[in-house]
N, C-alpha and C positions, 0 to 999 in steps of 0.2 A: 525451546519452550513449546514447540508445536510440531509434532511428528518429526520428520527429518528436514523440514523446510525452514523453520524459523529458529535462529540461534542468537542468543544474547551477544551483543558486541558486533553484529554483522548486519548487512543489508541483503535482503532476498527480493526476488522479482517474480511477479506473476504476469505472464504474457497471454493475450487472447485477442481474437478478432472482435469487431463490434457486434453487439447483439447476442453474445454467448452467455453473458451474465456475470461479468467480472465483479461489478459492484455488489450485486446481490450475493454472490459467493463470499465476498469479503465481509459483508454484514453477518451472514450466517456463521462464518468462522469467528468473527468478533464476539458474537453471542456465545459461541461454544467456549472460547477462551475465558470470557469474563464470568460465565455462569458455572464453569467447571463441569458442564455436561458434555459427554462424548457424543457428538452429532455426526462429524465427518472424518476426523483424523483418527489414526490408530493410537495416538498418545498426545496428551496435552498437559502441560505443567499446571498445578493447582494455583488458585489465588492470584490470577493475573488481572491486571488493570490495563484496559485496551482503549486506544484513542484512534477513531476512524476520522480522517479529515478528507472528505470528498470535495474536490475542488470544482466540480461541474454542476451537481444537482442542488436544487433548493432544499431547505430544511424540511418542508412539507413532504416532498418526495422521499427523502431519507427516512423520515418518521414512518411513512406508509410502508416502506420496505422492511423497516425494523419490526413494526407491529405484526406485519404479515408473517415474517420469519418466526417470530416468537409464538404466534398462534399455531403455525404449522408444526413446530417442534415442541409445543406444549411447555414453553418456558415462561414462568411467571415474572412480572416486573421486579419483584423483590430479589430475584436470583441474580440480576445484573445491576441493581441499584448501587450507585457510587463506584461501580467498577467498569462501566462502559460509557465512553464519552464520544459523542458524534457531533461534528461541526461541518458547516457548509462553506465552501469557498465563495458563495454568493454573498455571504455576510462578512467574511474576512479572508482575503486571498493569501497566497503564499508565493513569494518570489525569492528563491534561495540564491540565484545568481543571475547576472546580466552579461550581455556581450556587446561590445562595440568594435569598431575597426581596429582598436588597440588590443583586442582579445577579451577573453571571458574573465570575470572576477566574481568572487563570492560576496554575497550581501551579508557582511559580518553581523550587522545589527539584527537581521532576520534570523540568522542561525542562533544568536545569543538569546533572542526572545523565545524561539522555539525550545531551546534547551531549558530555559527558566520555566516554561509551561509544563514541559515533561517532568521536571523536578517537582513542581507545585502539585501536579495531579498524581505523582508517584506512578508514572506510566511504566509498563513492562513491554508493551507492543504498540508501535505506531504504524498505522496503515495510511499511506498517502495515495490518493486515487483521483486522477491519473498522474503519473510522473511528469508528463509533458506540460501540465498546468502548474507545476511547482517551480518553474524556472523560466528565464527568458534568454536562453542560449540556443544556438543552432543545433538541433538534435542530430544533424548529420555530421557535426564536428566532433569526432571522437575525443579529441583533447578536451573540449569544453564539457562534454557529457561526463567524461572520466573525472574531471575536476569536481563536478557536483556530486557524483556518486561517492567519491573518496571522502568528501566533506561529510556526507551523511553517514558513512562508515565510521568516521572519527566521532561523530555525534553519538552513534549507537554505542561505541566503545566507552565514551566518556560517561554516559549515563547507564551503562550496562543494560541496554534494552535491545530488542529485536525490531528492525525496521522493514516493513513490507512496502514495496513500490509496485503499484498496478500500472501495467504498460500495454499499449495497443500494438497489434501487428500492423505491418504495412499491407497493402492490397496483395492478396495471395491467389486470386483468380481460381478459387475452388481447390487449391492444394491443401494437403494436410498441414496445419501450422506446426512449426517448431520454434525453439528459442531463436533460431537463426532468422526467423521472419519478423523479429521485433522491429518496431518502427525506428527509423533513424540509424545511427551508427551502432556498432556492436559493443562499444565501450561499457554500456550499462550492464549488459549480461555478463561480460567478462569481469566486471568489478564486483559482482554480487557473489555471495557465498552459496546461494541456491537459486536456481531459476527453474520455473515450471511453466507448463502451457495448459490452458483450458481450451477445450474444443467440444463441438457438438458430437453427441453419440451418433454412430452410423445406424441406419435402419436395419432391423433384424431381417435376415434373408430366409 
């Protein structure tokens, strides 16, 4: 549905260090998908309905970013009306799985409610930002993270949507980031259909 990155029925991951603009990039791409305007990608499917669920920032901040991106790209409100949905985790959190000494388990009620909302809004693309705030499992436990990622992949397949997970890198001490620098275990990247990295541009020499 979006370049070579987002595919219906699959989970994709965007990895980046802090301060690079993961959330802002996600909002611009959401505007692009829901408006049908080509802003960043080489190709975008038409008539997409997009749901951005930011689990860190308050609604006021999300609305500021949304308005700023629309003004910058000259996108009118009517171009995304009824097609772009933005929610804040400060109003309603998301916990897809929990972990105890007995192991990790999927929060089935949460998954079912998420699916119902996807169906009600007729969503094509779900963006969850950041992934670490969408569960309560040990992110260094590859088995637990794989459990969550595979459950999201099943959700994507069941509702024929593309799911984008925004993920942090670990501390990289000035190195050039790659998907191998993703925070926690490697299971999330391995379980995704597509993984990409955002990084700051280097200075022109």
